[in-house]
C-alpha positions in Angstrom: 0.9 29.9 -3.5 3.6 28.0 -1.7 4.3 25.8 1.0 6.1 26.1 3.7 7.9 22.6 4.8 5.7 21.9 8.2 7.2 20.9 11.7 6.5 17.0 11.1 7.0 16.6 15.0 8.3 13.1 16.0 8.0 11.7 12.9 11.0 10.5 11.3 12.4 13.4 8.9 11.5 12.9 4.8 14.9 13.1 2.9 15.2 16.3 0.8 14.6 14.7 -2.4 11.1 13.0 -0.6 10.1 16.4 0.8 10.7 17.9 -2.6 8.5 15.2 -4.1 5.9 15.5 -1.8 6.0 19.5 -1.8 5.5 19.0 -5.4 3.0 16.7 -5.0 0.8 19.3 -3.1 1.6 21.9 -5.0 0.8 20.3 -8.1 -2.8 18.5 -7.3 -4.2 20.7 -4.2 -6.6 22.7 -6.1 -8.6 19.9 -7.1 -11.9 19.1 -6.0 -11.4 16.3 -3.0 -7.6 16.7 -4.0 -6.7 14.8 -0.3 -7.0 11.0 -1.9 -5.5 11.8 -5.3 -2.3 13.5 -3.3 -2.0 10.9 -1.0 -2.2 8.2 -4.1 0.3 10.2 -5.6 2.7 10.2 -2.7 2.7 6.9 -2.1 2.9 6.0 -5.8 6.4 8.3 -5.9 7.5 7.0 -2.7 5.9 3.7 -2.0 4.1 4.7 1.1 2.6 7.5 2.7 5.4 8.9 5.4 4.2 10.2 8.6 6.5 13.1 8.1 4.4 14.2 4.7 1.3 14.2 7.0 1.9 17.8 8.1 3.4 18.7 4.7 -0.1 17.8 3.5 -2.8 19.3 6.3 -0.8 22.4 5.7 -1.2 22.2 1.9 -5.3 21.6 2.0 -5.9 23.7 5.1 -6.6 20.3 7.2 -5.4 19.2 10.2 -3.1 16.3 10.9 -5.6 14.3 12.6 -8.3 14.6 9.5 -5.4 13.5 6.7 -4.0 10.5 9.5 -7.7 9.4 9.5 -7.6 8.9 5.9 -4.7 6.8 5.6 -5.4 4.9 8.6 -9.2 4.0 6.9 -8.2 3.2 3.6 -6.4 -0.2 3.6 -4.5 1.1 0.1 -2.6 3.4 2.1 0.6 2.2 3.7 2.7 4.1 6.7 5.6 2.4 6.5 7.5 1.3 3.4 6.9 -1.9 1.2 9.0 -4.9 0.8 10.4 -5.6 -2.9 7.0 -7.4 -3.6 4.1 -6.1 -2.6 1.4 -9.2 -2.5 -2.2 -8.8 -2.6 -4.7 -11.6 -1.8 -8.3 -10.8 -2.8 -10.6 -11.2 0.3 -13.8 -10.3 -1.5 -16.9 -12.8 -1.0 -16.2 -14.6 -4.8 -12.7 -15.2 -3.7 -13.2 -16.2 -0.3 -15.8 -18.8 -2.2 -13.4 -20.5 -4.1 -10.5 -20.6 -1.8 -8.8 -17.5 -1.0 -9.0 -18.5 2.3 -6.7 -21.5 2.2 -4.3 -19.4 0.3 -4.1 -16.9 3.1 -3.0 -19.9 5.4 -0.8 -21.2 2.9 0.9 -17.6 2.9 1.3 -16.8 6.2 3.0 -20.2 7.2 5.1 -19.8 3.9 5.9 -16.3 5.1 6.0 -15.9 8.5 4.0 -12.7 8.4 0.1 -11.7 8.5 -1.4 -8.7 6.3 -0.2 -5.4 6.6 3.5 -6.8 7.4 6.8 -7.5 5.5 9.1 -10.5 6.0 12.1 -10.2 7.9 14.4 -10.1 4.7 12.1 -7.6 3.2 11.3 -9.3 0.4 7.4 -9.7 0.6 4.4 -7.1 2.0 1.4 -9.0 2.3 -1.9 -6.8 2.1 -5.3 -7.6 1.9 -7.6 -6.3 -0.9 -11.1 -6.2 -1.1 -11.6 -6.5 -5.3 -9.3 -7.1 -8.0 -12.5 -7.2 -10.4 -11.1 -10.6 -11.5 -14.0 -12.8 -10.1 -15.1 -14.8 -12.7 -11.5 -16.4 -12.4 -11.3 -16.3 -8.0 -9.5 -17.1 -6.5 -7.2 -13.6 -7.3 -4.1 -12.3 -6.1 -1.7 -9.3 -7.3 1.8 -9.8 -6.9 4.1 -6.3 -7.9 0.8 -5.1 -10.4 0.5 -8.2 -11.8 -3.1 -10.2 -11.3 -3.1 -14.0 -11.4 -6.4 -15.9 -10.7 -7.7 -19.3 -10.4 -4.7 -20.0 -7.9 -4.0 -22.6 -6.1 -1.8 -23.3 -3.1 0.7 -24.7 -6.2 0.3 -22.2 -8.2 0.8 -19.4 -5.4 4.2 -21.2 -4.3 5.7 -21.3 -8.1 4.7 -17.4 -8.4 6.3 -16.8 -5.9 9.3 -19.1 -6.2 9.4 -17.5 -9.8 10.2 -14.1 -8.1 12.7 -15.3 -5.5 11.0 -15.4 -2.4 12.9 -17.8 -0.3 10.6 -20.4 1.3 
């Protein structure tokens, strides 16, 4: 069965290429049990975020309401509705990292980047996101930058990591 392109309402329209990718993901994965999460992950992997204009396409493909799809996107911290910065920095907020200094790292990042969680720097360089476990508890506090996990981070090591990526101070 082929999906028709759904009316996206007030959402910014998808480019033809992005629309084709979303449709292909839905077609490929919709018969999986519990297909919504794998579809949303695949869309975010392909586009960097789950655009609002993809919601009606996903909803139609899975015979769900737009509200059900949006509810899942907004519930899970992992999903982004806006494109991320050139670098995505995730700071672990789980108990082990909190106990070992993650709050001080969060404060340092907020000062340096001048943003909070779920925000992107004005120059588009970094998106800061909370994550609730990186599986690196023995090396707390931990963060992940562009898919690379590092542990035992102090403020100076975190600054150096960002410097090495060309993130301005």
